[in-house]
C-alpha positions in Angstrom: -0.6 43.5 -35.8 -3.7 42.7 -33.6 -3.8 39.2 -35.0 -0.1 38.6 -34.3 -0.6 40.0 -30.8 -3.5 37.6 -30.3 -1.4 34.6 -31.4 1.5 35.7 -29.0 -0.9 36.0 -26.1 -2.5 32.6 -26.9 1.0 31.0 -27.1 2.0 32.5 -23.7 -1.2 31.3 -22.1 -0.7 27.8 -23.5 2.9 27.7 -22.2 1.8 29.0 -18.8 -0.9 26.3 -18.4 1.5 23.6 -19.6 4.0 24.8 -17.0 1.4 24.9 -14.3 0.1 21.4 -15.1 3.7 20.1 -15.1 4.4 21.7 -11.7 1.2 20.3 -10.2 2.1 16.8 -11.5 5.6 17.0 -10.2 4.3 18.1 -6.8 2.2 14.9 -6.6 5.3 12.7 -6.6 7.0 14.6 -3.7 7.1 12.7 -0.3 4.4 14.0 2.0 4.1 14.4 5.7 2.0 11.2 6.4 -1.2 11.3 8.3 -4.5 9.4 8.7 -7.9 11.0 8.6 -9.9 10.6 11.8 -13.1 12.5 11.0 -14.5 15.2 8.7 -16.5 17.9 10.4 -18.4 20.9 8.9 -15.5 23.2 7.9 -12.6 21.3 9.3 -11.2 17.8 9.9 -9.2 15.9 12.4 -6.1 13.8 11.6 -3.3 11.9 13.2 0.2 12.7 11.9 3.0 10.2 12.2 6.2 11.0 14.1 8.8 12.4 11.7 12.2 14.1 11.7 12.4 17.8 10.5 15.1 20.2 9.6 14.3 23.6 11.1 15.3 27.2 11.4 14.0 29.7 14.0 13.2 33.2 12.6 12.8 36.5 14.4 9.3 38.1 14.1 5.9 36.7 13.5 4.9 38.1 10.1 4.6 35.3 7.5 5.3 37.6 4.5 8.4 39.2 6.1 10.3 36.0 7.0 8.9 33.1 5.0 11.3 33.7 2.1 14.3 33.9 4.5 13.4 30.6 6.2 12.7 28.9 2.9 16.1 30.0 1.5 18.0 28.8 4.5 16.4 25.3 4.5 16.4 25.0 0.7 20.1 26.0 0.7 20.8 23.0 3.0 18.9 20.4 1.0 20.3 21.7 -2.4 23.9 21.0 -1.3 24.7 23.5 1.5 26.1 20.8 3.7 29.4 19.1 4.6 28.9 16.4 1.9 27.5 18.9 -0.8 24.7 16.3 -0.9 21.3 17.0 -2.5 18.3 15.9 -0.4 14.9 15.5 -1.9 12.3 18.2 -1.2 9.2 17.1 0.8 5.8 18.6 1.3 4.3 20.5 2.9 6.6 23.3 4.2 5.7 23.6 7.8 5.8 26.7 10.1 5.3 26.6 13.8 3.3 29.8 14.7 4.5 31.1 18.0 5.9 34.5 19.1 8.6 33.8 16.6 8.2 31.5 13.6 10.0 28.2 13.1 10.1 27.0 9.5 10.5 23.2 9.0 11.1 20.8 6.1 10.3 17.2 6.7 13.4 15.0 6.3 12.8 12.2 3.7 12.1 8.9 5.5 15.3 7.2 4.3 17.4 9.6 6.4 17.9 9.7 10.2 20.1 11.9 12.5 23.1 9.6 11.9 23.2 9.7 8.1 22.1 13.2 7.5 24.9 15.5 6.3 25.8 18.4 8.7 24.4 21.7 7.5 26.9 24.5 6.6 24.4 27.0 8.2 24.7 26.7 12.0 21.2 28.1 12.4 19.7 24.9 11.0 18.8 22.3 13.6 16.9 19.0 13.6 13.8 18.0 15.6 11.9 14.8 15.9 8.2 15.8 15.9 6.1 13.2 17.8 2.9 11.6 16.6 0.2 14.2 17.0 -3.6 14.5 16.8 -4.6 17.7 15.1 -7.6 19.7 13.8 -7.1 21.2 10.3 -8.7 24.0 8.3 -7.9 24.5 4.6 -7.7 27.6 2.4 -6.5 28.5 -1.1 -4.6 31.2 -2.8 -1.4 32.8 -1.5 -1.0 32.9 2.2 -0.2 36.0 4.2 -0.4 37.0 7.9 -4.0 38.2 7.7 -5.3 35.0 6.1 -3.4 32.9 8.6 -4.8 34.8 11.6 -8.3 34.7 10.1 -8.2 30.9 9.6 -6.7 30.4 13.0 -9.7 32.3 14.5 -12.2 30.4 12.3 -10.7 27.0 13.4 -10.9 28.0 17.0 -14.6 28.9 16.6 -15.3 25.6 15.0 -13.5 23.6 17.7 -15.4 25.5 20.4 -18.6 24.7 18.7 -17.7 21.0 18.7 -16.4 21.2 22.3 -13.0 20.0 21.2 -10.0 21.2 23.3 -6.6 22.1 21.9 -3.1 22.8 23.1 -2.7 26.2 21.4 0.2 24.9 19.3 -0.6 26.1 15.8 1.2 25.3 12.5 0.9 26.6 9.0 1.3 24.1 6.1 2.0 25.3 2.6 1.8 22.7 -0.2 2.8 24.7 -3.3 6.0 26.4 -4.6 5.5 30.2 -5.2 5.3 29.8 -9.0 2.3 27.5 -8.8 -0.9 29.5 -9.5 -3.6 26.8 -9.9 -5.0 24.6 -7.1 -3.0 26.2 -4.3 -3.4 24.5 -0.9 -2.7 25.9 2.5 -3.7 24.6 5.9 -3.7 25.7 9.5 -3.4 22.9 12.1 -3.6 22.9 15.8 -2.6 20.1 18.2 -5.5 18.7 20.2 -5.5 17.7 23.8 -4.9 14.0 24.2 -8.5 13.2 25.3 -10.3 15.9 23.4 -11.8 13.6 20.9 -12.8 10.9 23.3 -16.2 9.5 22.1 -16.4 12.1 19.4 -14.6 10.3 16.5 -15.7 6.8 17.1 
């Protein structure tokens, strides 16, 4: 019986790792929010993100774990056919959340779409916003995100920016790169928009 149990556990582990590797591989082919690296610092880096169109939904409250599922379901419902054309729209990465008094969850719209050819969402809470090109500072962490980790990394990023004398706008975002079922190589980031001239002479 112990031998049979060992074989079953081994088979489950093999299936689990195959599924995880398949999921990580699939994630690599998803269209990403494009950026160029400016400079790597000790503990964080600076980037320029290109202007992109996003679908968005505003959520009441500011606790990540309480409302992230609700926001994801609303936007996923739209791209999986919850629109006037019942059209499926490709998933993009990362899932973006603007961290304010309330949270706004955003999915980047694939580049081939624009406001004119996007199907109208069935959910009237879903809106579209053109995010401008932005210069940001970024700190990265692994595992599953929660409110405590997000706040801790926001604070850590603020300390690092202060140390480097880099000024910011106070507009923070959380970026999540992995679906919930992915266990290996999880990637999360906190970014904050930088003041226009904050990197003057620093990143040359």
